[in-house]
C-alpha positions as CSV (number, residue, x, y, z in Angstrom):
1,M,0.0,0.0,0.0
2,A,2.9,2.4,0.7
3,D,3.8,2.4,-3.0
4,L,0.4,4.0,-3.7
5,V,1.4,7.2,-1.8
6,K,3.6,9.3,-4.1
7,P,5.0,12.7,-3.5
8,A,4.6,15.0,-6.5
9,S,7.6,17.3,-5.7
10,C,10.1,18.2,-3.0
11,D,8.3,21.1,-1.4
12,H,7.3,21.0,2.3
13,D,3.6,21.5,1.4
14,R,4.0,19.3,-1.6
15,P,1.0,17.6,-3.1
16,V,0.9,13.9,-2.4
17,T,-1.4,11.4,-4.1
18,F,-3.0,8.2,-3.0
19,G,-3.4,6.3,-6.2
20,E,-4.3,9.2,-8.5
21,K,-6.2,11.3,-5.9
22,P,-4.5,14.2,-4.1
23,I,-4.4,13.8,-0.3
24,L,-3.8,16.1,2.6
25,F,-2.2,15.3,6.0
26,V,-3.6,16.5,9.2
27,Q,-1.4,19.6,9.4
28,Q,-2.4,20.6,5.9
29,V,-6.1,20.1,6.7
30,A,-5.7,22.1,9.9
31,K,-4.1,25.0,7.9
32,R,-7.0,25.0,5.4
33,L,-9.6,25.0,8.1
34,C,-7.7,27.5,10.3
35,C,-7.8,25.2,13.4
36,H,-5.5,23.0,15.5
37,Y,-4.7,19.5,14.3
38,S,-6.6,18.0,17.3
39,T,-9.7,19.9,16.1
40,V,-9.4,18.2,12.7
41,Y,-9.4,14.7,14.4
42,R,-12.4,15.8,16.6
43,M,-14.3,17.0,13.5
44,A,-13.7,13.7,11.8
45,K,-14.7,11.7,14.9
46,T,-18.0,13.7,15.2
47,G,-18.8,13.4,11.5
48,V,-18.3,17.1,10.6
49,I,-15.7,16.2,8.0
50,P,-15.2,12.8,6.3
51,D,-13.2,10.2,8.1
52,P,-9.5,10.0,7.2
53,I,-8.0,7.2,5.2
54,N,-5.2,5.1,6.6
55,I,-2.3,5.2,4.2
56,G,-0.5,2.2,5.7
57,A,2.0,3.9,7.9
58,K,1.8,3.6,11.7
59,K,-1.3,5.6,12.5
60,H,-0.7,7.8,9.5
61,F,-3.9,9.2,8.2
62,A,-4.8,11.6,5.4
63,W,-7.9,13.1,3.8
64,F,-8.8,13.3,0.2
65,E,-8.3,16.9,-0.9
66,D,-11.6,16.8,-2.8
67,D,-13.5,16.0,0.4
68,I,-11.9,18.8,2.3
69,N,-12.5,21.3,-0.5
70,R,-16.1,20.2,-0.7
71,Y,-16.5,20.8,3.1
72,V,-15.0,24.3,2.8
73,L,-17.2,25.2,-0.2
74,T,-20.3,24.0,1.7
75,R,-19.4,26.1,4.7
76,L,-18.8,29.1,2.5
77,A,-22.2,28.6,0.9
78,Q,-23.8,28.5,4.3
79,G,-22.1,31.7,5.3
80,G,-19.6,30.0,7.6
81,A,-22.3,29.2,10.1
82,A,-21.5,26.4,12.6
């Protein structure tokens, strides 16, 4: 499974793919959502955002970029209301 995860460049915030789909790690999701990384896990646990995928490393989880983008666009359409 580890061979499915491929970095696309050498940047720190480099895009990474799982198969052909771009993924984001918890720090990247937290940055996009302007929250702490523990809040990202709490949001996933309570169903606010989709569950992360396990990419095969020890407790190494990531989210599909499309899922996070969809969540952000939905929140923007709702006016950012909680």
